[in-house]
N, C-alpha and C positions, 0 to 999 in steps of 0.2 A: 733289280738290282740295288743295292745299298752299299754305305761307306760309314765308317765311325770314326769321327776326330774329335778329339778333345771330349769325350764323353758324350758327344752329340751324333744320333744315328740320322742319317736322310738317305730316305728310301725314294726311288722313282717309278712310276708306271706310265706308261705312254698308251695312246689312242691316236688311230688314225681318223680324220673327222670329213669323211666325204661329202658330207653336204654343204661344207663351208670350201670344198677345194674347186679347182677349175683345170681338170687334165689338160683339155685344150691350149690353155694359155700357161701350162707347167706352172698352177699355184697349186700346192699341196700344203693342206692344213692339219696339224697335230695338237691334239691337246696333252698336255702332261700333269700328273697328280704327285704331289711332292708331300711326304709326311715326313717331319721333324720329330724328333725324340728327344727329349733331354733328361740322359742318365746321370746327371751330374748332382751334388747334395744343394746346388744352389740355382737361382732362378738365373734365365737368360734372355738376352733381348737381342731381336735381329735386326741390326741397324741397315745393312748394304746387301747388294748382291753383284754380282760379275758373271757373265755368261760368255762362253766361247762357243758359237754357233757354226759348224761345219756343213756345208752343202756338197753332194757328190758331185755336183758340177764344177768343182774347184773354189767356190766361192766360200769365204770366212767372214764373219762379222762379230764384234762384242758389243754386249748390253751391259751398262751397268746403273744402277740408280738405288735410291733409297727404299728399303724394306723390300716386300713382295705384295703384289696385288693391292698396291695403296695404301698397305699397312707396315708397320714394325712391331709384330708380335711379340708379348713376353711370355715367355713358356717356363712354367714353373718345374721344379723336380718331380720326376717321374711322370709328367706329362707331355702331351704331342699337339702339333699343331699341323694341320693339313691345308692345302690349297691347290685348284686348280687354276692353271693358265694355258697359253698357246703358243705355237710356233709354226710360222711359215715357212717353206721352202721352194724354191726353184726346180728341186728336182725330187724325184719318188723316194730318195734315200737322203740321211743324213745323221748326225749326232751333236751333241750338246754335253758339256761339262762345265763347271765352274767353281764359285765360292760365294761363301756369306761370312759375312762380317758379323760376329757377334760380340756382345759386352755381357761379362759376368756382372749382375746385379747389385752384389754385394761390394765387390772392392772396385768395380768399374773397369777392370782389366779387359781389353780387347782381344779378339782370338779368332782366326781362319778356321772356318769348317768348309770340308771339301764336300762339293756336290757331284756325286759318281759320273762317269761319261756315261751316256745312254743313246740308244739308236732311235730313229723315227723311219720305217720303212712301210711304204704302202703294201697292203697285202693284194697279193696276185690272185686272180681267179684262173680256172680253167676254161680256155675257150670254149670247149664242148663239156658238156656234162658227163656224154659217153665215150670213154676212152675206147678207139677202136682195136680189135683184137687180131692179132696176125696169126693166120692159119698157114700150116705147113702142109700142103699138098704131094703127095708121093708122086713122081714122074712115073707114068705106065710106059713100058718098053715098047716101043715102035717095032 
């Protein structure tokens, strides 16, 4: 999924991380990959992030801070910036959305860029690899 705001395209992909999850303790870890594409004729700088995180158990939390993964990247016109981060949930499903505070490097004007809402869902496995067949047997007259 993606969203374009003020000439900036934000694309999100999510990945369940079973090796970092503990299902018995209701700890589910997800990774997400964000691609930010600057379609403006000027360079931009990502100053801050603001996330809204919802868990299917009803909990909600906000996370905000400077930059992303420890940096405040500058993105030139026509270029992209990608990063991978993670989110832990207390249930098997949740969603996130948010905003980036960007700055036009030429005139220093600040503007918000929408991070589209995306879901994080644990993939389920079939309990049995063989699906039982249902046979219809005609009743014989007694």
